[in-house]
N, C-alpha and C positions, 0 to 999 in steps of 0.2 A: 503494500499499500504505499502508494508516493502521497506525499503530505504539503501544504504551501499555504501559505497565511492568505494568499490573496489569487482566486482561481477567472481569470477573464475570460468571459466565450466571445469568441469574435477577435478578429485581425483586425477590421476597419479602424475608421479613422478614431470613431470614439473609444475606443478598445489599447489602439496604439497610444492616443495621447494621454489615457489613464496610466497607463504600464509605465508610459514615462516620466508622469507624473509625482508617481508612487516612488519611483527610484531616486528621484530630485529629494521629495519631502518627507518619505518615510524611508529613510537607505536600510533599516536591518527588517523591515518586511520581504518576506521572499515571493517572490510573486512570478507567476506563471502564465501563459496566451497559448490560445489554442484557437486555431484557425481553420476553417473546412477545406478551403479552395487555395490551391496552389500557386494562383496567377491572379496578380492585382490588375485590376480591369478600371477601365474608366467610369467616374459614377458621378450624377448629378450633386448638387453641392458645389462647384467649385470657387464661388462666388462668397466672398468673408465680408464682414462689416467688421466694428469697430471692438467689440465686446471681443468677439473671436479671434481678431488681432492683437489687444491686450493679451489675449493669454495667451496665444502663438510668443510672442515677443518677451514677455514677463514671469509668466510660469513658466513657461517649456524653453526657454533662453534659443530660440529658432530664428532668429531675427534675420541672421547675415544668411543663413541658408535657405532661407524661405528670398532672400532679394537676389538671391545667385541662382535658386533655382526655380522661381516660380515667377508672375508678372504681377507689379506692383498696377492698383486698381486707383483708376481715375474716377473713383466714386459714381453715382449713380447717374444714368442718362435716361431721359423721356420724351419720345418723340411722336406726335398726334395727329392724325391724318383727316382727310375730308371723310363725310358718309360713302361716298363713293371707293374709297380710299386708293384713289389713284393723284395725289399728292407725291412730287418730287422730293426725296429725303432734304434737300437744301430749303425747299418751305416748308416745312414741316416746323408746329410751335415746338420748341426744345425748352426744357428745362432740364439743369446741369450743372458742369462746372468748367471753366477757363483757367483752372490752374489746380496743379494738384490738390487734395484737402487736406487740413490741417493735422489730421491724426490718418496713418496710414491704414490700408487693406489692400488686400491681396486676390488675384484671380489663380488659384490653385488647381495644378496637375496633379488630381487626386489620385492614380493612378501611381504616379511619380514619389507623390509623399507619402501613401502607404509603405509601397517599397524603403523607403530611405529611414523609415521609421521605424519598421521594422530590423531593418539591420542595426539600426541604433539602442534599439532594445536588448539585441541577442548582447551587443558591444559593453550597454552597460546592467548585464548580469541578470536580464530577465530572463524566463525557462520557456525560450519560444519553441512550439508546437506546429507543423505545417509540410503539407494537410496532413489535419488532425481531425476526428469526428467525435465528438462527446454525444454519449447515449445512456441513461438508464441514471438521469439525473434524480439526487433524490434531495430536497431541501427541509434540514431539518431545526425545528427553533432555538437547539443550541447551539446553533452556530458549526454542527461538524457533519456538514452538507457530502456527500459522496458523489462519484461519477465514472464513469468507463471512459476511455480515451482508446478509439481505434486509431492506426497509423499502420496503412498498409493491411500485413497479417499480423499486426500486433496489437492486442489491448491490453490495457493498463489500467487497475484501478486506483483512484485518489480521493483523496479526503482534503477540502478547504473549510478553514473560516472565513471567510468572507465569498462568496459569488457574485462575479458582476457579470450581467449581460448585454452584451455589446452587438449579438449577432442580426440589428436591424430589425427590418419590419417579419422577417424568422420569427422572433420573439421566445426563446426557450422558455422563459421564468412565463413570461406572460399567456400562453398558451398553458401551462400547468397549472398558472395559479389562476386562468379566466379573468386575466386583468383587460384584455382588449378590446375599448369599445366603439361602436362604428359613430363617426360623428354625425348627427340629429340634422342639421343645416345646411352645412358649407361645404356645397358639393360641387367640386373641381375632379377636373381629369386633365391629364398631362402626357406628351410625347418630347421626348429629348433626347439628343445626339449628337457627335461631333463628327465634325467635317474640314475638308479642308479645299482649299480653293476660294474661301468666301471676300469678296472683295473688302478694301480696304477702308475704310472712311476717309483716314486722313491723305489717301491718296485720289481721292476721288469728289468731282463737284466743283462746284465753281471757286474760283481765290477769295472773293469775298465773305465765302458763307464760313471756309475754315479758317478764316481772320478773325470771324466773329466770336470764336472761343479760343482766342490770341494763338491760334495752331497748338495748343495742347492736345493730347492725343486723345479724340474719343473713342478710336478704337479699345484705349484701352479701360473705358468705362462699362461697367456691367448698363448694357442697354438697352431700353423696354420699349418695345413699340405696343402704344396702348387702344384697346380699342373698347366698346361697349362689349362687358361679358367676356372679354378674351383680353391676354398680354403675351405678346413672343419677346426671347429673350436671345442676346449674344453675348456670350460669355468668350472673352479672346482666350485661351493655352499659350503655350510655349510650343513654338516648332511647325507654326504655320496652321495649328489646330484652334478651330473656334467652336465651342457648344452652343447647340441653337435650340431652343425648346419653345414651345407650346403651352399654356396653359389655360382654362376654357371651364367656363362655368356646364356642367353636364347638360342642362337643357342644351346646347349647340353643340354638343361634341358628337365628332362622328369617328365611328373605329378606324375606319380608313388610315386615319393621322396616325396607327400604330405601325402601318408599313413605310418604305421609303418614297416610293411614287404617292401614296396618299400624303403624308409630312409635306413635302417639297410642293405637291401640289396645292395644298391649302397656302402655303407659304408665299405662292407666285399669283396668290389672289389678290395680293396688297404692292402698290406697282414700285413703292422704292424697297421694300424686302425682295419683291422678284429681281431687280437690278442687282443687288449685292450678292445671290445666291444664283446667279445666274451659272456659271461652272463649275458650282460645289460638287465633292465627292462624300459619300457617306461611308465613315467609318463604324460606327454602330449605330443603334437604336435602339430604344426601350421607352417604358410609358407603364401610365398605372389608369384607371377607371376611376378611382379614386383615391387622392393622397393624403385628406385630413382624416384622421382617427385620435383614438383619445385612450386614457388610461385610468383602471381604477386606484392605480396603486406604483409610486414609481420605487419607493423604496422603501426596507424595514431595517432599522437599527437594531430590532429588539433579534430578528431573524438572522441580521448579516446578510442581506442581500440586496441587489440593485439594479436596477435597468436604465440605462444610458442609451445617449442619441435616440437613433430611430427603434432601437426595443423597447422605450414606453412610449414617446408620443410624438403625432408631427400636426403642424399647424399648415402651413403655405409655404412655397420657394420666394416669394413675395417679400422684399427686406433681406432676404438670404437668412432669416434668422435661426437655421438647423444649427451651423456652429458656434453659434450664441448660445444654442440651450446643453450644445455639448460642454464649453467653457463652465457655464456655471453649474450643470451637473457633475462634473467629474469634479468641478471645487469641493462640492458638496459631500461627495462621497472619497474622496482623500481625505477630507476631516475627520470623516467618522471615522475611517479607518485608523488613520493616526490617533485618535483618542479613544478609541478600543483597545489597541495594541498599548497603548500606555495605561489600561488598567482602569479606563472611566466606562460606565453604564451610559451605552450611547442608544439606549430604546426611545426614552424621550427627543432627546435631539433628530432621531432620524424621523419620528412624527412629523416635528416642527419642519424638518428639511421638506417631506414630502409634500407636506401642505404648502409650502410656498412653493414648490414644482409645480402643481397643479393650479395655483394663482398664477405664476406666470404663463403658463398653457393658456388660462382663460383670458388673461388681457391684453397676449399676443393675438388671438383669436379672434376677439372680436375687432378690431380692426381690420380684418377682411371679411366675416361674415355676412353673406349676402350684398356684400360692397360692390360687386365686379360689375355691377351695370351703370356705374358712374365713371369708370376707369377710363371713358373713351372723348372725354370733355378736357381742353386743357384749362380753361378756366376754374371750373371744379377739382380738377383735381391739384392744379394750383395749390389752391388752398389743402388737400386731403395730404399732399407730399408735407406741406409745411409742419401742418399738425402731428403727425404721424412723424416726423423726423428729429422735429426740437423737440416732443414728448420724451423721446428714446435719449437724446443727449442728457436733459435736463432729468430725466427720473432713473433710467435705467443703466445707460455707459458711464454717467457719474458717479454711481452709487457701485458699481461693478469695478471702476477704478480706485474707489477706496476700499474695496473687501467688505465694505457691508453686509454683503449676502451672507457674508459668515462671521457675522455678528449676532447672537442670538438675541439681544435686545432690539437691534433694529428689525428682523424678521418678524420677530412679535407684532412690532408698533405696524409694519406694513399689512402683515395680514390683518390687524385692526380694522386698517382703512378699506379693507380688497372691496366690501361691498358696494363703499363709496366711489372708488375707481372705475370698477364694474360697470357701475350705473352711469357713471360722467362718460366714461368712453363708450357705453351704450347708446347713449343720448346722441352724441358727437354722430354716430353709427345713422343714427334715424336721420335727421339732421341730412349730412351728406348725401343718403339714401334718395330722400325726399326731394331736396333740391335738382338732383338730377330727375328726377321725374316730371318734376317741375319744370325743367329747361327745356325736357323734350316736348311736352304741350307745348310750351310756347314757341319753340323751333330754334331755340338758341342755343342748346345743345353744343353746335357743331363750331360757331360761329367766328372761335378766336384761334381754331385747329392750325390756323396758315399763318406765317409771318411773324408769332411772336416771341420771343427767345428771352426765357430766363437762366443767364448762367452764370451770377454771382451765388456762391455754393450758400455763403453766409446765410442770405436772404434768404435765399429760396429752402434751405434744409434747417435751418436756426442754430447752426453750430453756436455750441458755447466754446470760447474761449480758454477756460481756466475748468478744463476737466480733472477731477480727483483733488481738487483742494476743499477743507472742512468746507461745508455749509450748514446753516443752524437751518430747520423744519420751516421755519418763516420764510427765510431768503429762499428754500426751493418751490415753496407755495405761491409765492410773489411771482416768480418764473411762469410757473405753471399757468395763474392766472392771465399773466399776459400772452400766452401760447392760447388760452381759449379764446380771451376778448379780440387778438387778431385774426382768428380762423373762422370765428363768427362773423366778423368784419369783411374776411376777404369773401364768404360764401354769402355775404347781404350784395356784395359789387358783382359777382356773378349773375345775380338776380335784377339786377339793375337798380340796386339803390333798395329793393324792397327789405328793409329791415323788420318790418310788421310781419314777414314770413317767417323769418329768424327767430324772434321773440316768441311768437307762437310755437314755436317748435322747442324751445331751449327755458321756459316758462320757468321750468323748477329748477333748473341747473343752478340758478345765485341762491336758493334754499341748500341746494346741496353740495357747495362751494361753502359756505357758510358752514355747514354741519361738520364737513371733511375739518375745516379749520378750529373747529369748536374740540372737535376729537382729537389732534393734534393737542390741543393747550393743556388737556386734561395732563 
C-alpha cells in the first residue's frame, strides 16, 4: 500500500498548479499526481484575466516562464456589427485599449503549459504518474481515502490523507457523491477549435484604422465579436495558431457547428469574420451543448477532499473566469491542507470556504444569466462592460491581491453581505435585459454599432490604479456606489435620456444599497 499526504486526480491545469503550489507552500507534504491521458492537447481556457495572472506570477513564480513561452494579452476587445452582419472590421464600433493594460494578463497555450508544469512538478518532487487510471476510489470520513491506480499491466493500491479531484467535467468525486447539478436557466452551447492562417488584424485594413489604436496589437487582445444571443472569440496562441470559438444561447444553436464545415460556415455568415478566416486550416474542434453547470459542494474539510477547476462547477467563458476560479480554489485548498498537516481541525474552515466558493459562483453566474440578448448593442454593452469590469477590479481583483480570501473574518463578512450583493447584481441584470428589449422595440438597438471607438481602457473598464493597497469598507463602498450610478447614467443615455425608465426598474436599489452600508457598519 502506497501512502501519500495529498493525491491529486487529474493532471490538467488545476491539478498541476495545485501540485506546484503545495510543493512551494507546504514543502513537507508528500504529493502524488495521477493523469489518465499520455498526451497534453489543446484546451479551451487560453485567455487569463488579472486574478489568474496574479496567481501565476505571485503564487506560482511563473512570470519569466510565461512571458518567454506564451503571449502577453492586450486586454479585452469588442466589435459590434450591423443588423445584417455586413460591416467591415474597420467600420465596426469598438471597445478596447490603445496600449497594454496596467496589470498583465496572458494568452496561454494550454498544451504547452500543462506539459511544462508536469516537468516542473517532477523536478520539484511531485510523484507524477502518467498515463495512470484511478479506479475504486473510496472516500472515508477519517481522511484515510483509498484507491487503485492502473498503469499499463500494473495495478497498485494507494491511501491518501487528502484527495483532490482535478479531473474536469469527468468529476470523479462529483459522480460518486452526486454533486453535479444542471444549470436551470443559463443555457449556452459552444464550439471551439484551433486554426492556422487566420488573418492578422494588425496587418489588415486601412492605415487610419490601425492608427486609432496607436498601432497597439489588436491581434494580441482577446477579441469578441458581439451579437444578440451570441459572441465569437479570437484568441492568439504561439506559432501562428489562433483559438476561435462560438458561444450562443441554446435557443439559436445548431449542432452542425460541432463540425468544421458547419463551424466555419457560421463564422462566414459575418462579413468581417469571413474576411479574417478566409484561408484558415483547422487543427482541432470540440464543444458542448451546455456549458454551465453547478455543484452541491466544492470541499469537505472534515472528510479532507476537494474539487478544483471544472471538477467543481463552471459558469461561462465570457470574461475568462475559469482560471480565476482555479486560482481562488487552489489557494483555499492549499490553505486547508497546510493547516490540517500542522494539526488544526479544518472542518469548520472547509465549510466556510465551501460557502464562499458557492457565493463566488452565484455572483459570477448572475452577470451572464439570460443577458446574452443585449450583447449585440454597442450603446448598451458599453455600460455592461464598464459595470462588470469595474466591479471586478473594485471587489474581486483588489481583494485577491491582498489575500483577503484566506482571511476568515473577511470571508465571513462577505457571506453576510451575499444576499444584498446578489440582489444588487440581479437588479442590474434585470435593468440591462429590459433596456435591451426596450431598444429593440424602439429600433435603436443597432444605431451606434458602426463608427464608434472607445479605446481608453481606464475609461471603458474602470481600471483601478492602486490594486492591492488596504482600503476601508467605506472606501470600497464609495467606489461601488460610483460604479452603480455611472452605469445607470450610461443606460439612461442609451435610452435617449429616459431616466424614468431606469428609475422605475431600479426603484428598490437605493434602499438595497443603504441596507448594505448599514450591514457593514454593524
